[in-house]
N, C-alpha and C positions, 0 to 999 in steps of 0.2 A: 273759690267757687261761689256762684251766685246763689243767694238764698231762694227759698220757695217763693213763687208769686203769691202775693197776699190779696185776699178778696177786698173789693171796695165795699163801702157801706151799701151802695145801690145794689150790688150783686147779692149781698147777704139778705137784704130785705125781700128778695124774690122768693125766699124759702118760707114755706108755711109756718115752720116751727119758730122762725125768727119773728114773724108777725104775732105769734102767740106770746112770745117773750116780751115783745115791745108793747103788746096790748094789755088788756085789763087783768090778765091772769098773773102778771108780774108780781103783784102784791102777795098772791097765794104762794108763789115760789119762794119769795123772801121769808114769809112766815114759816114755811116748812124748813127752810135752811136754818133759820134762827133757832127753831126748836131742836134741830139736830146738834147745832153748835153748843147749846146749853146742856146737852147730855154729857155724861162723864166719860169722854173719850180722851186718850192720851196722844193720839195722832190722827190727822185727817188725811185720807187718801182720796184725791179727786180723779175721776175718770176724765182725763184731759182737763176739763173744768165741768162742773156738774149742772146746776140748775139754770145757769145762763145758756145752756145748750151749746157750750164751747165757744161762745161769741164774746164773752167779756171776762176773761180770766183776771184782769187787773181789778175789776169791780169786785169779783168774788174774793180776791186776796185781801183787799181793803176791808170788805165786809167781815171776813173771818177775823182779821186782826182787831177790828173794833169790838167784836163780841167776845173773842177768846184770847186776846192778847198774843202772846208768843207761842201758842200751841204749834207743834211741828206740822207742816203741811207738805204733802207730796202731790205734785201734778204729774199724772201719768199720761204720756202722749202715746195713745194706742194706734194712731194713724198719722199720715202726713198732714192732714187737716189740723190736728191738734197742735202740731209743731208750728203751723202757720199762725194760729191764734196766739201761741206763746211768744212768737217773734213779734207779731204785730203789736201786742200789748207790752212788749219789753219785759216780760216776766223773767227772761233769761238774765237780764241785767240786775233785776232784783235779787235773783238767786246768788249772785256774786257777793252781795252785801248782807243778805239776811241768812244767817247760819241755820235758821229754823225753817228754811224753804228748800225743797229738793225737787229737781225735775228728773223724771224717769222716762225712758223710751223703750219700746218693745221691738223695734226694727233696728238692727245693728247699723244700718246706713244713716239713720237719723242723727247719729253722734256728730257728724260733720257740721250740722247746723246749730248745735246746742253748746252751752258753755261747759267749762271744765267741771263745774259742779253739777253733773248729771250722771245717771247710772243706767245700766242696761238691765231690764227686767224681762226675760223671755216669756212669751205666752206659755201658759201651762196647758199641756194636752194630755188627756187621760190615757191610761194604758190600754183602753179598749181599741185605740187606733194602733193596730199591729197587723203584720202580714197574715194572710189567710190562704195557705196553699190549696185549700179545697175549692176555692172559688177562682176560676180562671177569668181573665178579661173577656168581655163580649167580642164576638166576631160578626161583622167586621169591626176593626178597632174603634174604640170610643175615646174622643177627647172630651174630658169633663170640664165644664166651666161652672163652678159653684158660686162665683161672684155675682154681684148685682147686675140685673138685666136692664133693658130699656135705656133711656137717655142718661140716667145716672151711671150705669155701667160703662156706657160708651165714653162719657166724659171723664170719669174718675177711676175707672178700672182698666181702660184700654180695650174694652170689648170691641170697639170698631176696628182695631188693628187685627183682632182675632177673626172677625167676620171677613175682613179683606183677605187674610191669609187662607182661610177656609175656602173662599171662592176661588182663589188662585190655584190651590191644590186640587180642588174638584175639577177645574178645567184641565188639569194635567192628567186626570184620570185616576188619581189616588183614591183607593177605597177606604173610607172611614166614615164615622158618624159623629156629629157634634151634639153633645147633650148639655143643655144649659139648665141650671137650677134657679137662676135669678127670677124672682116673682113667683116661684113655686116652692114655698117653704117645705123643707124636709126635716123631720124630727132629728135632733142631734144624734140620738142613739142609732139612727139609720145611716149616718154619714160614712162610717167605715165601709159598709157594703157598697156605697156609691163609688168609693175609691177602688175597692177590690175589683169591681166590674169594669173599671176604666183602664185604658192603655196608657194614657197621658193626661196630665192635669194642667189647666191654665189658671194661674193665680191672678196676676195683674201686670200691666205695664203702666206705671204712674209714679213719677218722682223717685224712682229707684228704691222702692221699699217693697215689703212683702207682708202678706196677712197671715192669718192662722191656717189658711189653706195649704201653704207650703209645708210647715212642719206636720200637719195632719196627713197630707199625702205621702210624704217621705216615711213617716212612721208606719204607714200602711204598705210600704214597699213600692210606691209609685213616684215617678218623677213629676215635679211641679215646676212650671216655667214662670219666671218673674224677671223683672229688669233690675233686681238688686244683686243678682249673682249670688244668691243665698240658697242653700248652704255652701254651694261650690260654684265656681265660674262655669261649670259644665252645663248648668241649666239656666244660664243668663240669656235673655232674649230682649230685643227691642223691636220697634216698628219695622226696621229694615230687614232684620234676619229672622223674624218670627216664622214665616212660611218655610224657609229652609230648615230651621231647627225642628219644626214639627215633622217635616218629612223625614229628616235624619233619624229622629227617635221612633217614628212609626215603623220604619222599614228595618231597623236594626235592633232586634231583641236583646242581643248581647250588650249593646251600648246602654239600653234602658236599665238592664239589670246591674251593670257596673256603676252607673251614676246613682241609681236608687240605693244601692248598698253603701256607697261612699257617703251620700247625703244622710242616710238614716242613722249612721253612727254619730254624726254631728248633732242632729236634732234630738236624738234620744238623750244625749248627755245634757243638752240645754233645756229641752222642752218637756220631757217626761214630767208629769205633774209632780211627782215626789221631788225631783231635782229642782224644778222651777219654784215650787213652793218653799223649799229650803232656802233657796237664794233670796226669795222675797222677804222671808223672815229675817235672814241675816242682814240684809240691806236696811230694813226698817229698824232693827235693833241697834245697829251701828249708828244710824242717822239720829235716832231719838237720844241715844246716850251722849251724842256730841252736841246736842242742842243746849242753848243757854236757858 
């Protein structure tokens, strides 16, 4: 299978945060990172890669090794973009040689692009995300799209495919409403209610991965659509079948209930905060104990 398309340097420089990193504040970032490295930590867990804003993991790796020697390092790929940077900088090749370096991923489908020495760390979702039979979905049905809006959402979350599907279904006369949260921050504590009031949830269509939206929605008893086919193939969508899938789920309440119950069992076992945290601790403990 072909690896993810990697960004060119010119593409990366178009982003404001890259300009910040390349610009005068780089020294401040390095100073902060050095102070953290000199603290008394036993293992460093990087959010993809940290102060370099995910653009230079190899630089960070070398910087850490220079300051703290063989301290165990974990690079967590929380999205497809982080995997791209890991591949571009050949961190996956370093992981094969450096027993004190571990790559973790949070979307099951990322495994196909990463080396043998990588582990799955599911996103932890609090137990407040649970079904609430007292709150019925709005009428007419609501398709909830919590992912990024605007051009970012269109390019990296598949929002444009969703808008095309919505237009097609509206022209057919299907009654429903699209509710987008992109650009309109909702307090995390209020997100369960957003799912409860929805009929169907759109996560993303991008590089066959899924975000936190999927386990959150299923834990609340709602079906979330993504192109990873996670947690089951029943909620798999792509640009070609999205409109048909949306219509199928909107008109068939029994199908929604069946798929939601099936998926919820899987995500509870993997993503419920207590379970996910336990796995995270087990993985870290095993990794650190095996370091030289």
